[in-house]
C-alpha positions in Angstrom: 18.7 105.2 -10.2 20.0 101.9 -11.3 17.7 98.8 -11.3 19.1 95.6 -9.7 18.8 92.4 -11.8 16.6 90.9 -9.1 14.1 93.8 -9.1 11.0 93.2 -11.3 10.5 95.8 -14.0 7.8 98.5 -13.2 6.1 97.9 -16.5 7.5 95.0 -18.6 7.3 96.4 -22.2 9.9 94.5 -24.0 9.8 90.7 -24.3 13.2 90.3 -22.5 11.8 92.1 -19.4 8.8 90.1 -19.3 10.9 86.9 -19.7 13.1 88.1 -16.9 10.2 88.9 -14.6 8.5 85.5 -15.2 11.6 83.3 -15.0 14.3 85.1 -12.8 14.9 84.1 -9.3 14.5 87.0 -7.3 17.2 86.1 -4.7 20.0 85.0 -7.0 19.1 86.7 -10.2 19.4 83.4 -12.2 16.9 82.2 -14.7 15.2 79.3 -13.2 12.7 77.1 -15.2 13.2 73.8 -13.4 15.4 72.6 -10.8 16.5 69.1 -9.4 13.5 67.7 -7.6 13.1 68.5 -3.9 12.0 65.8 -1.4 8.3 66.2 -2.0 8.7 65.9 -5.8 11.1 63.1 -5.5 8.6 61.1 -3.3 5.9 61.7 -5.9 8.2 60.5 -8.7 9.1 57.4 -6.5 5.5 56.5 -6.2 5.1 56.7 -10.0 7.9 54.3 -10.5 6.7 51.9 -7.7 3.1 51.9 -9.1 4.5 49.9 -12.1 5.3 47.0 -9.7 2.3 47.0 -7.5 -0.9 45.3 -8.6 -3.9 47.6 -9.0 -6.7 47.1 -6.6 -4.7 46.1 -3.7 -4.3 47.8 -0.3 -0.6 48.4 -1.1 -1.5 50.1 -4.4 -4.1 52.3 -2.5 -1.5 53.4 0.0 0.9 54.2 -2.7 -1.6 56.2 -4.7 -2.6 58.2 -1.6 1.1 58.8 -0.8 1.7 60.0 -4.3 -1.2 62.5 -4.0 -0.1 63.6 -0.7 3.5 64.3 -2.0 2.4 66.0 -5.0 0.0 68.2 -3.0 2.9 69.0 -0.7 5.1 70.1 -3.6 2.4 72.0 -5.3 1.4 74.0 -2.2 5.0 74.7 -1.4 5.7 76.0 -5.0 2.5 78.1 -4.9 3.5 79.9 -1.6 7.3 80.0 -2.0 8.1 79.6 -5.6 11.3 81.4 -6.8 9.5 83.2 -9.6 5.9 83.5 -11.3 6.6 80.6 -13.5 7.3 78.3 -10.5 4.2 79.6 -8.8 2.1 78.8 -11.8 3.4 75.3 -11.8 2.4 75.0 -8.1 -1.1 76.2 -9.1 -1.3 73.7 -11.8 -0.1 70.9 -9.5 -2.8 71.9 -7.0 -5.5 71.7 -9.7 -4.1 68.2 -10.7 -4.3 67.1 -7.1 -7.8 68.3 -6.5 -9.1 66.8 -9.8 -7.2 63.5 -9.1 -8.6 63.0 -5.6 -12.1 64.2 -6.6 -12.1 61.6 -9.3 -10.8 58.9 -7.1 -13.4 59.6 -4.3 -16.2 60.7 -6.6 -19.3 58.6 -7.2 
């Protein structure tokens, strides 16, 4: 029986099989490490840029900061649940950790 390129290997023994399993899009069969940012990640990147022009300690900056955390959280959960491959899901998990730590630091004592 022939294995399709989108099927994960039963037991990845060779480095190429492990690489394919970790980075290959299960739907298209292409290697996917990064993509053009989607809406959530684009919003988060936008808040990063806008922060440079808004004074710290102001209400506008607080709103911008929270909008950034919300956008990054949205992207992270989406990648964790619907990522194209294990690499993208791992990025989503890392993003979730960054959001949790960032918010905990912000609201902590």
